[in-house]
C-alpha positions in Angstrom: 110.2 -131.4 161.9 111.9 -132.2 165.2 110.0 -132.8 168.4 109.9 -129.9 170.8 111.9 -129.8 173.9 110.1 -130.1 177.2 110.4 -126.3 177.8 109.1 -125.6 174.3 106.2 -128.0 174.8 105.2 -126.3 178.1 105.8 -122.8 176.7 103.8 -123.4 173.6 100.9 -124.9 175.7 100.9 -121.8 178.0 100.9 -119.5 175.0 97.8 -121.2 173.6 96.1 -121.2 177.0 96.8 -117.4 177.2 95.2 -117.0 173.8 92.2 -119.0 174.9 91.9 -116.8 178.0 91.9 -113.7 175.8 89.3 -115.2 173.5 87.1 -115.9 176.4 87.4 -112.3 177.4 86.5 -111.2 173.9 83.4 -113.5 174.1 82.4 -111.9 177.4 82.8 -108.5 175.9 80.3 -109.4 173.1 77.8 -110.6 175.7 78.1 -107.3 177.5 77.7 -105.2 174.3 74.7 -103.3 173.1 72.5 -104.6 170.4 70.0 -103.4 167.8 67.5 -102.0 168.1 68.9 -99.9 170.9 67.0 -100.2 174.1 65.2 -103.4 173.2 65.2 -106.3 175.6 66.4 -109.8 175.0 63.9 -112.6 174.8 63.7 -114.9 177.8 65.6 -117.5 175.8 68.2 -115.1 174.7 68.7 -113.8 178.2 69.0 -117.4 179.5 71.6 -118.2 176.9 73.6 -115.1 177.6 73.6 -116.0 181.4 74.7 -119.6 180.7 77.5 -118.3 178.4 78.6 -115.8 181.0 78.7 -118.4 183.7 80.6 -120.8 181.4 83.2 -118.1 180.5 83.7 -117.3 184.2 84.2 -120.9 185.1 86.6 -121.5 182.1 88.7 -118.5 183.0 88.9 -119.6 186.6 90.0 -123.1 185.5 92.7 -121.6 183.3 93.9 -119.5 186.2 94.0 -122.6 188.4 95.9 -124.6 185.8 98.6 -121.8 185.4 99.4 -121.8 189.2 
């Protein structure tokens, strides 16, 4: 298989970065979703984990946006 051109290399990298950005959005959607049993609260540990993940997702998406500029 031949090596990619410079344009192909950058284009492919951007395509994968866009997929990663979309996957982070999907993960954020899961963290905002409802759970069973309906109306129940998260434990303190679960809420802390959710908050950490939401922060990490926000930071990662911001880093991707900076990289694409």
